[in-house]
C-alpha positions as CSV (number, residue, x, y, z in Angstrom):
1,M,13.6,-16.9,11.3
2,H,14.4,-15.1,14.5
3,A,14.6,-11.2,14.5
4,R,18.0,-11.0,16.0
5,T,19.3,-13.2,12.7
6,R,17.2,-11.7,10.6
7,A,19.5,-8.3,11.6
8,H,22.4,-9.5,10.2
9,G,23.0,-10.0,6.6
10,R,21.7,-6.7,5.1
11,R,23.0,-3.1,5.2
12,C,21.5,-0.3,3.3
13,E,23.0,1.2,0.0
14,G,21.3,4.0,-1.7
15,G,17.8,3.5,0.2
16,R,17.6,0.1,-0.8
17,V,18.4,-3.2,1.2
18,V,21.4,-5.4,0.3
19,A,22.7,-8.3,1.5
20,V,25.7,-8.6,3.3
21,A,27.7,-11.7,4.2
22,G,28.3,-12.2,7.8
23,G,26.8,-9.1,8.6
24,G,29.6,-7.0,9.5
25,G,30.5,-5.2,6.3
26,G,30.4,-4.9,2.8
27,G,32.2,-5.7,-0.4
28,D,33.5,-2.8,-0.3
29,G,35.3,-2.9,3.2
30,L,33.1,-0.5,4.9
31,D,31.5,-1.2,8.3
32,Y,28.3,-0.5,8.2
33,A,27.3,-1.7,11.6
34,A,30.1,0.5,12.9
35,L,28.9,3.3,10.4
36,F,25.1,3.2,11.5
37,A,26.3,3.3,15.6
38,A,28.0,6.8,14.7
39,M,25.3,8.3,14.0
40,P,24.4,11.2,15.5
41,A,20.7,10.8,15.5
42,A,18.9,8.0,17.7
43,C,17.5,5.3,15.6
44,I,16.4,2.0,15.2
45,V,15.9,-0.2,12.6
46,L,12.1,-2.2,12.3
47,D,11.3,-4.9,9.8
48,R,7.6,-5.1,8.4
49,E,6.3,-6.6,11.6
50,L,7.8,-4.0,13.7
51,T,10.6,-6.0,15.2
52,I,13.6,-4.2,16.5
53,L,16.6,-5.4,14.4
54,A,19.3,-2.9,15.4
55,L,19.8,0.4,17.4
56,N,22.7,3.1,17.5
57,D,24.4,4.4,20.2
58,A,22.8,7.8,20.3
59,Y,19.3,5.6,20.9
60,T,21.5,4.3,23.8
61,E,21.8,7.7,25.3
62,A,18.6,8.8,24.6
63,T,16.4,5.9,25.9
64,G,18.5,4.4,28.7
65,R,17.5,0.8,26.5
66,T,20.7,-0.8,24.8
67,A,20.6,-3.8,21.9
68,A,20.4,-6.4,24.3
69,D,17.5,-5.1,25.8
70,L,15.6,-4.5,22.8
71,V,16.7,-6.1,19.6
72,G,14.2,-9.3,18.8
73,L,11.2,-7.2,20.4
74,R,8.7,-5.8,18.8
75,F,8.7,-2.0,19.2
76,F,5.0,-1.9,21.1
77,D,6.0,-5.1,23.4
78,A,9.3,-2.9,24.0
79,Y,7.5,0.5,24.7
80,P,3.8,-1.0,26.2
81,P,0.8,1.6,26.6
82,D,1.6,3.0,30.5
83,P,-1.1,1.8,32.3
84,G,-0.9,4.6,34.6
85,D,-1.8,7.1,31.9
86,P,-4.8,5.6,30.1
87,A,-6.0,8.7,28.6
88,S,-2.7,8.8,26.5
89,R,-2.6,8.2,22.6
90,G,0.7,8.6,22.3
91,A,0.9,4.9,20.9
92,E,-1.7,4.9,18.8
93,V,-0.2,8.1,17.2
94,Q,3.1,6.3,17.1
95,R,1.4,2.9,15.5
96,R,-0.6,5.0,12.8
97,S,2.6,7.0,11.9
98,L,4.7,3.5,11.5
99,E,2.1,1.6,9.4
100,T,1.6,4.9,7.4
101,A,5.2,5.0,6.3
102,L,5.0,1.2,5.7
103,A,1.6,1.3,3.7
104,S,2.6,4.6,1.7
105,G,6.9,4.1,1.4
106,R,6.8,8.2,2.2
107,T,8.5,9.6,5.1
108,N,6.4,10.0,8.3
109,I,6.8,12.9,10.7
110,L,5.6,13.3,14.1
111,L,6.2,17.0,15.8
112,L,6.7,17.3,19.6
113,H,5.1,13.7,20.0
114,R,4.7,13.0,23.7
115,F,5.1,9.2,24.3
116,T,5.9,7.1,27.8
117,I,8.0,5.2,27.7
118,P,9.3,2.1,30.6
119,R,12.3,3.6,32.8
120,A,15.6,2.3,31.8
121,D,16.2,1.2,36.0
122,R,12.9,0.3,36.6
123,P,10.5,-0.6,34.1
124,E,7.7,-1.0,35.9
125,H,7.8,2.8,36.0
126,F,7.1,4.8,32.7
127,A,8.2,8.3,32.0
128,P,6.9,10.6,29.6
129,R,9.2,11.9,26.8
130,W,8.7,14.4,24.0
131,W,10.2,13.3,20.6
132,N,10.3,14.4,17.4
133,V,9.9,11.3,15.1
134,V,10.6,10.4,11.6
135,N,9.7,7.3,10.3
136,R,11.8,6.9,6.9
137,P,10.8,3.7,4.8
138,V,13.6,1.8,3.1
139,R,12.8,-0.5,-0.1
140,G,14.2,-3.9,-0.9
141,P,15.3,-4.9,-4.6
142,G,11.9,-5.0,-5.0
143,G,10.7,-2.0,-4.7
144,Q,8.3,-2.9,-1.9
145,V,9.0,-1.1,1.5
146,E,11.1,-3.8,3.7
147,L,12.9,-1.6,6.5
148,L,11.8,1.2,9.0
149,I,14.4,3.7,10.3
150,H,12.8,5.3,13.2
151,Q,14.6,8.5,14.1
152,V,14.0,10.1,17.7
153,D,15.1,13.4,18.3
154,D,14.7,13.9,22.1
155,V,13.4,17.4,23.1
156,T,12.1,16.4,26.5
157,E,14.2,18.7,28.2
158,Y,13.0,22.1,26.3
159,V,9.4,21.0,26.5
160,R,9.9,20.8,30.2
161,A,11.4,24.2,30.3
162,E,8.6,25.4,28.3
163,R,5.7,23.8,30.4
164,G,8.3,25.6,33.6
165,A,7.3,28.8,32.0
166,D,4.0,28.3,31.3
167,D,3.5,27.3,35.1
168,A,5.1,30.2,36.4
169,A,2.8,32.7,34.0
170,G,-0.2,30.9,34.9
171,S,0.4,30.7,38.9
172,G,-2.5,30.5,41.0
173,A,-4.8,29.7,37.8
174,G,-5.5,26.4,38.9
175,Q,-3.1,24.7,36.6
176,E,-1.2,21.6,37.4
177,P,2.7,22.7,37.9
178,G,4.7,20.9,35.3
179,P,8.0,19.3,35.5
180,R,10.9,22.1,36.2
181,T,14.4,22.5,34.9
182,D,15.7,25.8,36.7
183,D,19.1,25.8,35.1
184,V,17.5,26.0,31.2
185,V,17.1,29.6,30.0
186,V,14.1,30.0,27.5
187,E,14.4,33.0,25.4
188,A,11.6,34.4,23.6
189,P,12.1,33.5,20.1
190,R,12.6,29.9,20.8
191,A,9.2,30.4,23.1
192,E,7.4,31.7,20.2
193,L,8.5,28.8,18.0
194,F,7.9,26.2,20.2
195,T,4.2,27.9,20.3
196,R,4.4,27.0,16.6
197,A,5.4,23.9,16.4
198,R,2.6,22.9,19.4
199,E,0.2,24.5,16.8
200,L,1.5,22.7,13.5
201,Q,1.6,19.8,15.8
202,R,-2.0,19.4,16.6
203,A,-2.7,20.5,13.0
204,N,-0.7,17.6,11.9
205,A,-2.2,15.1,13.9
206,R,-5.6,16.5,12.7
207,L,-4.9,16.0,9.2
208,Q,-3.6,12.2,9.8
209,E,-7.0,11.4,11.6
210,S,-8.7,13.1,8.7
211,A,-6.7,11.2,6.3
212,V,-6.8,7.8,8.3
213,R,-10.6,7.8,8.2
214,T,-10.9,8.7,4.5
215,H,-8.6,6.0,3.5
216,D,-10.6,3.4,5.6
217,V,-13.8,4.6,4.1
218,A,-12.4,4.3,0.8
219,L,-11.2,0.7,1.2
220,T,-13.9,-0.8,3.0
221,L,-16.0,0.5,-0.2
222,Q,-13.9,-1.3,-2.4
223,R,-13.6,-4.6,-0.6
224,A,-17.3,-4.5,-0.5
225,M,-17.8,-3.6,-3.9
226,L,-15.4,-6.2,-4.9
227,A,-17.7,-9.0,-3.6
228,T,-18.1,-11.6,-6.2
229,P,-20.9,-14.2,-5.3
230,D,-20.3,-16.2,-8.2
231,L,-16.6,-16.6,-8.0
232,A,-17.1,-19.5,-5.2
233,A,-18.3,-21.6,-7.9
234,H,-15.2,-21.5,-9.6
235,P,-11.9,-22.8,-7.7
236,E,-10.2,-22.5,-11.4
237,V,-10.6,-18.7,-11.2
238,A,-8.0,-16.6,-9.1
239,V,-8.6,-12.9,-8.3
240,R,-5.9,-10.5,-6.6
241,Y,-6.9,-6.7,-5.7
242,L,-3.5,-4.8,-4.8
243,P,-3.8,-1.4,-3.7
244,A,-1.4,1.0,-4.9
245,L,1.6,2.2,-2.3
246,E,0.8,5.8,-2.6
247,G,-2.1,8.2,-2.4
248,M,-5.6,6.6,-1.1
249,N,-4.9,3.3,-1.3
250,A,-8.0,2.7,-3.1
251,C,-8.8,3.7,-6.5
252,G,-11.3,2.6,-9.1
253,D,-10.0,-1.1,-10.1
254,W,-12.6,-4.0,-10.5
255,Y,-12.7,-8.0,-11.9
256,D,-15.8,-9.8,-11.8
257,V,-17.2,-13.2,-12.6
258,V,-20.7,-13.9,-13.6
259,D,-22.2,-17.4,-14.4
260,L,-24.8,-17.5,-17.5
261,P,-26.9,-20.0,-18.9
262,E,-25.9,-23.4,-20.7
263,G,-22.5,-23.8,-18.7
264,R,-21.3,-19.7,-19.8
265,M,-19.4,-17.4,-17.6
266,A,-18.4,-14.3,-18.0
267,L,-15.4,-12.5,-17.1
268,S,-14.7,-8.4,-16.8
269,V,-12.3,-6.2,-15.5
270,G,-12.1,-2.3,-15.5
271,D,-10.7,1.0,-14.3
272,V,-12.0,4.0,-13.3
273,V,-10.2,7.1,-13.8
274,G,-8.8,8.8,-10.4
275,H,-8.7,7.7,-6.4
276,G,-10.2,7.7,-3.3
277,V,-13.8,7.1,-2.5
278,N,-15.4,9.1,-5.3
279,A,-13.5,6.7,-7.8
280,A,-14.4,3.9,-5.6
281,S,-18.2,5.0,-5.7
282,V,-17.9,5.1,-9.4
283,M,-16.3,2.1,-9.9
284,G,-19.1,0.2,-7.8
285,M,-22.2,1.4,-9.9
286,L,-20.3,0.6,-13.3
287,R,-19.4,-2.8,-12.2
288,A,-23.3,-3.4,-11.0
289,A,-24.4,-1.8,-14.3
290,L,-22.3,-4.2,-16.5
291,S,-23.0,-7.3,-14.4
292,A,-26.6,-6.4,-15.2
293,A,-25.8,-5.9,-18.9
294,I,-23.8,-8.8,-18.8
295,R,-27.3,-11.3,-18.1
296,V,-29.5,-9.6,-20.6
297,A,-27.4,-8.8,-23.7
298,D,-26.8,-11.3,-26.4
299,S,-22.8,-10.6,-26.7
300,P,-20.1,-8.8,-24.7
301,S,-20.0,-6.0,-27.2
302,G,-23.9,-5.1,-26.2
303,A,-22.8,-5.4,-22.2
304,L,-20.0,-2.9,-23.4
305,E,-23.0,-0.5,-25.5
306,T,-25.2,-0.4,-22.6
307,L,-22.2,0.3,-20.1
308,G,-21.0,3.5,-22.3
309,L,-24.8,5.0,-22.6
310,Y,-25.0,4.6,-18.7
311,A,-21.4,6.4,-18.4
312,R,-22.0,9.2,-20.0
313,S,-25.1,9.7,-17.1
314,Q,-22.4,9.2,-14.1
315,D,-20.1,12.1,-12.7
316,G,-16.5,10.3,-12.8
317,A,-17.7,7.5,-15.1
318,V,-16.5,8.7,-18.8
319,A,-13.1,7.5,-19.9
320,T,-13.2,4.3,-17.9
321,T,-11.7,1.2,-19.6
322,T,-12.8,-2.2,-19.2
323,F,-12.4,-5.3,-21.1
324,T,-15.3,-8.3,-21.0
325,C,-15.9,-11.7,-22.3
326,Q,-18.1,-14.9,-22.5
327,L,-16.6,-18.1,-22.1
328,F,-18.7,-21.3,-24.1
329,P,-17.1,-24.3,-22.8
330,A,-19.2,-26.7,-25.4
331,S,-17.3,-25.1,-28.2
332,R,-14.3,-23.9,-26.6
333,L,-14.7,-20.4,-27.9
334,L,-14.2,-17.4,-26.3
335,M,-16.2,-14.1,-27.7
336,Y,-14.8,-10.7,-26.5
337,S,-14.8,-6.7,-26.6
338,S,-13.0,-3.9,-25.0
339,A,-13.6,-0.1,-24.3
340,G,-9.9,0.7,-24.2
341,H,-8.9,-1.6,-21.6
342,P,-5.2,-3.4,-21.8
343,P,-5.3,-6.5,-23.8
344,P,-5.6,-9.6,-21.9
345,V,-3.3,-12.8,-22.7
346,L,-4.4,-15.6,-23.1
347,M,-1.6,-18.4,-22.9
348,H,-1.5,-22.0,-24.6
349,R,-0.2,-24.6,-22.8
350,D,2.6,-25.1,-25.4
351,G,3.6,-22.0,-24.9
352,S,2.4,-20.4,-27.8
353,S,0.1,-16.9,-26.7
354,E,-2.0,-14.4,-28.2
355,L,-3.0,-11.0,-27.0
356,L,-7.0,-10.5,-26.9
357,D,-6.5,-6.9,-28.8
358,R,-8.6,-7.2,-32.0
359,A,-11.7,-5.8,-30.8
360,T,-10.5,-2.7,-28.7
361,D,-12.5,0.6,-28.7
362,P,-12.2,3.9,-26.9
363,P,-13.0,4.4,-23.4
364,L,-16.6,4.6,-22.1
365,G,-18.4,7.7,-22.7
366,V,-15.9,9.6,-24.9
367,R,-17.3,9.3,-28.4
368,M,-19.8,12.0,-28.8
369,E,-21.9,9.7,-30.8
370,H,-23.4,6.2,-30.1
371,V,-21.5,3.4,-32.5
372,P,-21.7,-0.1,-32.2
373,R,-18.7,-1.6,-30.4
374,P,-16.5,-4.3,-32.1
375,Q,-16.5,-7.9,-30.9
376,A,-13.9,-10.6,-31.7
377,T,-13.4,-14.3,-30.6
378,A,-10.8,-16.7,-30.1
379,D,-10.3,-20.4,-29.6
380,Y,-9.1,-21.8,-26.7
381,R,-7.8,-25.6,-25.6
382,P,-8.5,-27.4,-22.4
383,G,-5.6,-26.2,-19.8
384,D,-4.9,-22.8,-21.4
385,I,-4.8,-19.9,-19.0
386,L,-6.5,-16.5,-19.6
387,V,-4.8,-13.5,-17.4
388,L,-6.9,-10.4,-17.0
389,Y,-5.8,-7.7,-15.5
390,T,-6.0,-3.3,-14.9
391,D,-2.6,-1.1,-16.4
392,G,-1.3,-1.1,-12.8
393,L,0.2,-4.6,-13.4
394,I,2.5,-3.7,-16.3
395,E,2.8,0.4,-16.4
396,R,6.3,1.8,-14.9
397,R,7.2,5.4,-15.4
398,G,9.3,6.1,-18.3
399,E,9.0,3.0,-20.2
400,D,6.9,1.8,-23.0
401,I,3.4,0.0,-22.5
402,D,4.7,-2.5,-25.2
403,V,7.8,-3.3,-23.0
404,G,5.2,-4.4,-19.7
405,L,3.3,-6.4,-22.2
406,G,6.2,-8.3,-23.0
407,R,7.2,-9.0,-20.0
408,L,3.9,-10.2,-18.8
409,V,3.6,-12.4,-21.1
410,D,6.8,-14.2,-20.3
411,A,5.7,-14.3,-16.9
412,V,2.8,-16.3,-17.7
413,R,4.4,-18.3,-20.2
414,A,7.1,-19.3,-17.0
415,L,4.0,-19.9,-14.8
416,R,1.6,-21.4,-16.9
417,A,2.2,-24.8,-15.6
418,L,1.1,-23.8,-11.8
419,P,-2.4,-23.5,-10.3
420,P,-4.6,-20.4,-10.9
421,E,-3.9,-19.2,-7.2
422,E,-0.1,-19.6,-8.0
423,V,0.0,-18.0,-11.1
424,A,-1.7,-14.6,-9.7
425,D,1.0,-14.5,-6.5
426,G,3.6,-15.2,-9.2
427,L,2.7,-12.3,-11.8
428,L,2.8,-10.1,-9.0
429,R,5.7,-10.6,-8.1
430,A,7.4,-11.0,-11.1
431,M,6.0,-7.8,-12.5
432,A,6.9,-5.9,-9.4
433,G,8.6,-2.2,-10.5
434,P,11.9,-1.2,-8.8
435,A,10.4,2.0,-7.5
436,G,7.1,0.3,-6.0
437,Q,3.6,0.0,-6.9
438,Q,2.4,3.4,-8.2
439,D,-1.0,2.1,-9.4
440,D,-3.8,0.1,-8.1
441,I,-4.2,-3.7,-9.8
442,S,-6.8,-6.1,-10.2
443,L,-5.6,-9.4,-11.3
444,L,-8.1,-12.5,-12.7
445,V,-6.2,-15.3,-13.5
446,T,-8.0,-18.4,-15.1
447,R,-7.7,-22.1,-16.3
448,L,-9.6,-22.8,-19.2
């Protein structure tokens, strides 16, 4: 569907996107299009692909660009980099701000942002503008960010006036004269405010660059450590990893698939306490250690006993939760053990189900003394569905975990006839919270 069409039929209500029949106004009698156009701040509305859906009159006044010029264009097609200013990083910084707001669900602000834009009268020529920019996300009914409100406060004349004062003070020092505005008087308090704002802008840029680098390292580390070679031989197994909307977008959740002799297979999921690079690195060590223990231990409980002893020697590993099981296809037997992890769902073809919660022990490393871990079994039949997950799938703020478990069981039951890949995607949609995803999700679905 073209972006011009998508711009109609939506409005914002209470910070959420709501359908509007015909796109003109709501059932409450308000003309939201007119309200948006009358806003004093210059704004455009962008979708998740950064396509321009709408803009108001103040934005036209600030940029000289009309709805006919912009609606339906991608933001960076409407504002391409200035070929005459290759050293400028304005477009890069603007893209990072928009993508950060989309990924985090939080408002992102750029102060005194220099951004060159095509001139309205001669688009082949570019003009530098200085903007204070606010990129404000708008969540849809499912809690995901669907739109961005891109608000611009044009401070170009103010910056030009300040540059004029700087040039006058530094004349003869080899400085290039900046644009002059003779009819603007700059008072000392405003100059001091401008200087502080420039310092804040530089600090903000350094923080953003540091956060982006750390975020990229954490996600790269997470993805590398979730590599599962044995998964390729099992089309009946679907896995998903979904990073949290907040924080570093990388945590300590994992899944794993391990082939064993005699056609057996081991499945596991786990969750390390914490976020960011440290949690991801601890996750990698524990996942590798459990994979090795599964191959040499005689049972899932034995593998978790070994992993618990290992966790005590690793900083950040204590209190990790994990679940592991082995499938015995010849006898249709599932053997499992859990270290404080939420119980997987075993859904039978007839719609009956059971939670695998009869062998649950405390998380790794929290006991002062070593105690053998419990173990239990469950029978399964051909065509049953097994769902392993981390707590980000079922937990919502202010809600009892049993409510989330019940919602998960109902969702699996409704999806049980679908292929595992479709079950996994359907569960992520069905379990999405209205406030957005607050924690990482690792999910493993297999047809038995």
